Wavefront OBJ file of the C-alpha trace (Angstrom):
o trace
v 67.052 -14.871 40.656
v 70.093 -16.772 39.735
v 69.355 -18.790 36.828
v 71.994 -21.513 36.196
v 73.542 -22.199 32.975
v 76.308 -24.987 32.912
v 78.371 -25.336 29.731
v 80.789 -27.179 27.885
v 84.201 -25.675 27.359
v 83.708 -25.417 23.622
v 81.228 -22.526 24.035
v 82.599 -19.166 24.971
v 81.046 -16.817 27.693
v 79.637 -14.297 24.822
v 77.581 -17.254 23.330
v 76.513 -18.314 26.827
v 75.677 -14.519 27.431
v 73.575 -14.454 24.327
v 71.625 -17.833 25.316
v 70.872 -16.078 28.650
v 69.670 -12.997 26.948
v 67.387 -15.038 24.594
v 65.908 -16.700 27.614
v 65.301 -13.751 29.522
v 63.701 -11.970 26.346
v 61.457 -14.856 26.132
v 60.649 -14.631 29.822
v 61.846 -18.065 30.456
v 64.387 -16.488 32.913
v 62.092 -14.701 34.989
v 61.778 -14.002 38.968
v 59.302 -16.710 39.747
v 61.580 -19.786 39.928
v 65.216 -20.337 39.524
v 65.919 -22.368 36.164
v 68.708 -24.803 35.522
v 69.971 -25.443 31.952
v 72.946 -27.507 30.420
v 74.341 -26.198 27.311
v 76.183 -28.026 24.634
v 77.552 -26.947 21.507
v 77.575 -29.863 18.663
v 78.721 -28.591 15.153
v 76.467 -25.472 14.752
v 73.770 -26.604 16.919
v 73.034 -25.587 20.653
v 71.694 -28.533 22.565
v 70.058 -27.141 25.570
v 69.059 -29.542 28.181
v 66.207 -28.105 30.509
v 65.381 -29.340 33.877
v 61.534 -30.168 33.873
v 59.120 -32.059 36.168
v 57.281 -35.075 34.924
v 54.536 -33.450 33.437
v 56.344 -32.354 30.224
v 56.113 -35.984 29.363
v 52.223 -36.114 29.526
v 50.985 -32.561 29.440
v 50.375 -31.088 26.209
v 50.203 -27.668 27.216
v 53.564 -27.823 29.066
v 55.421 -29.477 25.973
v 53.873 -26.877 23.594
v 55.195 -23.910 25.708
v 58.543 -25.421 25.124
v 57.859 -25.784 21.328
v 56.877 -22.316 21.229
v 59.904 -21.061 23.249
v 62.331 -22.623 21.037
v 60.479 -21.433 17.965
v 61.000 -17.930 19.305
v 64.546 -18.290 20.397
v 65.413 -19.867 16.952
v 64.926 -16.393 15.506
v 67.667 -14.906 17.544
v 70.160 -17.735 16.434
v 69.620 -17.853 12.489
v 73.306 -19.331 11.931
v 72.755 -22.326 14.828
v 70.131 -24.824 15.425
v 68.462 -24.485 18.630
v 67.374 -27.868 20.148
v 65.792 -28.358 23.511
v 66.243 -31.539 25.680
v 63.791 -31.509 28.574
v 65.249 -33.608 31.273
v 63.817 -34.909 34.378
v 65.767 -35.446 37.509
v 69.267 -35.914 35.672
v 70.704 -35.170 32.337
v 70.434 -38.616 30.875
v 66.527 -38.790 31.446
v 65.854 -36.864 28.144
v 62.077 -36.836 27.909
v 61.679 -35.430 24.350
v 63.871 -33.820 21.903
v 62.303 -30.454 20.392
v 63.861 -29.315 17.291
l 1 2 3 4 5 6 7 8 9 10 11 12 13 14 15 16 17 18 19 20 21 22 23 24 25 26 27 28 29 30 31 32 33 34 35 36 37 38 39 40 41 42 43 44 45 46 47 48 49 50 51 52 53 54 55 56 57 58 59 60 61 62 63 64 65 66 67 68 69 70 71 72 73 74 75 76 77 78 79 80 81 82 83 84 85 86 87 88 89 90 91 92 93 94 95 96 97 98 99
């Protein structure tokens, strides 16, 4: 699988690799389906937009899985806040903000 991380120019490749390793460790990046994320760094926070289907907005199980993923990834980044922004269809359609 070639998962795709698009990121801003204020993030270096080592940071992107660390994020990718955390997603792999938590089995979000796996061999079942290609995942797409957009990574922003704002001050000391990583804001991660994750492409999702519409069920994220109404399915509590889908939502809770992202809450758990964020919580687990946060442990790997004690000096940075991890924020998930599930998006549907485009980056401007943020369904929820998970902090």
